[in-house]
N, C-alpha and C positions, 0 to 999 in steps of 0.2 A: 706471280707478276712482281717485278721489281718496283719499289716505290719511285715515284716521280721526284725530280729534284726539289720540289716545294711541298712534298707530302709531309704530314705530321711525323711519320717515322724517320724520314731523312733529316728533318730539322732537329729532331731530338738527338739523332746521331751526331749532328754538328755540336750540340751542347755537350754531350758526353765526351766527345773528342776534345773540346775546349777545356773541360774539367781536368782531363788528364794532362793537358799541356800547361795549364795554370797551376795545378797542384800535383806535380809528377811524383812526388815522394810520399804522398799521404793516401789514406783510405778515401776513395771518392764518395762513400756513403754520407759522411757528415757534411761534405760540401754540397751534395745534391739536396740533402735535407734542408739546409739553409736556403739554397737557391730556389727550391720549389715552393718556398713561402710566397714567392712572387708568381702571380697568375691564378691565384685561388679565387679572387673576387672578379666580378663581371667587368668592373671598370679598369682592370689591370690588363691593358691591351698589349699586343705584339709580344707575346710571352717569350718565345725563343729568341727573338731579336734583342729584347731587353736583357734576357739572361746572358746572352753572349757579350753584350756591352758590360754588364756587371762583372763577368769573369775577366774581361780584358782590363778593366779599371782596377780590379782588386789586386793584381800583381802577386797572386799567391798568398795573400794575407787574409786569414779567416775573419779577423775583426773588421777589416775593411769590407769584406764580402757582406757581413751582417749589416754594416752601416749603409752600404749601397742598396741592399735589398729593401731596407726601411725607407730610404729616399725614393726608390722606385715605386713603392706601395703608396707613397704620398702623391707623386707625380712622375710617371715613368719617362715623360719627355725630358726631364732634367738629365736623367742618366744617359739617354740617347744623345743629348747635346754635348755632355761631358765627353762621351766616347768620340764624337767628331772632333772636339777640341784636342783630345789626346792624339788623334791622328795627324794633327797639324793644320786643321781647318782654321782659317783666319777670320776673326770677328772683330771689326774695328771698334765696336762699342766695348767688347770685353777687354781689348787692348787698352783703351782709354781708362776704363774702370780699374784695371790692374795697375796702370801707371800712377793713378791717384793714391794707391796704397803702398807703393814701394819707395825705396830710398836710393836711387841711382847715384846721388851725390856721395854716398858712403862707400861706393865701390873701391876707391883707393884705400880707404881704411880697411876694407876686407882683405885687400892684397897685403897690406902691412901686417895684419893679424896672422894671415897664412904664413908669411915669411917668418914671423916671430915663432909660430908653432913648428916650422920646419926651417931652421936657420941655414941648413946646408943647401937648400933648394936654390939653384942658380937658373934653372929653366922652369917656368911655370906656364902651363897651358891655360888658355882662356876659352871656355866653351860659350859661343854666342850665336845669335840668329840675326842675319842682316835684315830680315823682314820686320824685326822689332824696331820701332822708331827710336828708342833710346840707346840701343846697343852700340851703334856706330859712334855716338858721342862718348859713351862710357869707354870704349876701346881707345879713343883718342886721349881721353883724360887719364888713362893709365900709363901713358908713355913716360911722362916725367917722374911720377912716383916709382916706376919700375927702375929707371936709371938711378934714382936715389937709393934704392934698395939693392943695387947691383944685380938685378934680375933681368933675364931675357924672356920676353913673352912669346909664346907660341900660339898664334891665332888658329882656333879650331872652329870651323863653321858647321852648324847643324840647322837644317831647315825642316826636317820631319823626323819622326821617331826612328824610322829604319836607317837613319844616318848614324845612329849611336855606335854600332859596331865599327864602322869605318872611322868614326871620330876617335875612338879609343885606340884603334890600330895606328892612327896617325900620331897620337900622343906617344905611344910606345916607340914608334919609329923615330920620332923627334927627340927621344930621351927626356921627356918631361919628368920632372921630379915632384910636381904638385899640380893641383888643378883649381882654378877659380871659375865658378859657374855664374853667368849672368842670368837673372830670372826671366823666364818667359811663361806665358800661359800654358803652352804645350808641355814644358818640362815639369810643371806641377803635377801632372798625371803620371810621371815616370820617375819620381824621386827614388823609389826602391831599385829600379833597374839601373839608374845612374850610380847610386851608392854601391851596388854590387859590382858594377863594371869598374868603378874606381878602386874598390878593394882588390878585385882580381888583378888589376893592373898595378897594384901597390902604389897608388897615388893618393896622398892626403888631399882631401878636397874641401873647399869652402864654398858655401852658398849663402844666399841672403835670408831665406826663410827657415824657421826652426823645424819645419816638416822634413828637411833634408837630414839633419843628424838624427832625428827621431826615427827616420826610415833606415838608418844605418850608415849615413855619411859621417864625416869627421866633425865639421864645424859649421856654424852659421852665425851671421851677425846682421841684424836687421830689425825691422819693426816687430814689436810684440803682437800677439794676437789681439790684445785689448786695443792697441794703437790702430791696427788694421780695421777692427770692428768700428771704432769711432770714425775713422776716415771714410769707411764705406758708407756709414750712415750720413755723414756730411755730404758726400758726393751725391747720394740719392736725393737729399734735401735740395741741393743746388740744382739738380736736374729737374725736379718737380717744379721748383720756382721758375726755372727757365721756360718750361712748358706752359706755365700759367702767366708768363710774361711779368713776373714779379721780381723785385730786387731781393737779393740774398746776400746777407752779410754774416759770415761765420768766421770769427777770429781764429777758431781752431785752437788746439793745444800744441804745445811744443812736442816735436817728435821724440819718441823714446825708442832706444835700440837695445836689444838684448843679445848677449853672446851665449851660445849654446855649444857645448863640447860633448862629444860621444867618446867616453874613455874605452868602451868596448871596441869601437872602431879603431882607436889609437893603438890598442894592444894588438889587434889583428894586423896592423900595418907595421908593428915593431917600433912604434913611435912613442917617445916619452914627451908628454906635453909639459912645457916649462911651468913650474909652480906659480910663477908670477902671472901667467895667463889663466891658470885654473882659478886663482883667487879672484880674478875679474869676471869670471863666468857667472851669468845669471842662472844657468841650469847646467848640471853635469849629468849626462845620461850614462848609467853604469851598464 
């Protein structure tokens, strides 16, 4: 008798197939060994569904796989929620929380730094999501700096992860010479895919968060992890005070920004990063 679509054997087959898709060039045994650490305890529910979410979020990175398994063992609902966010699910609270941590006002500076890294770039693609409340404003605020840098901007809209292939096809068709990425909740779960697509398309790319160059992208300029941690804590304190109908006065700290450059990515692109830019970098990824 063939297994039913929801039988244990068929769901396990889904997991095995997903392992092959997420880690196509490696031995599946170590991946399964890590993955099967989830589901051993009675409280670790929805085993196959959670394992599939972990594989999707890991993007072929064994270290990320280990981290996600550990998170799932603490509370598997977090991993399932992240997987939905990665698919493009909109959560207004998450959007507001993310906005409190970011520096959209520094987007023109990111454009200038990208131009400094790639002086010959005359056409720069901007990857953005109209559903993000701050992106339309950022696009408008890039117009004057772009003229000052003698750069033509190519607007590339992405609303969900499966738009990525089409987005990079449009960049190539439009002869973009570099890429500026506006931060969104969804893209945070796809930095590795975006970095790989930029490398394949020979596009030097700049993002806001350091996770992008760490994942293989060229550059980032934005709030440091310590800055984001402090602002997240402040945002939560303000929310708790509002729920308790209490006043909340937090002067906060001055925003700090860090420049991160991935030299390995630069070499893969055949790009020589100007020494003046390297000297200003807070971190250089080799």
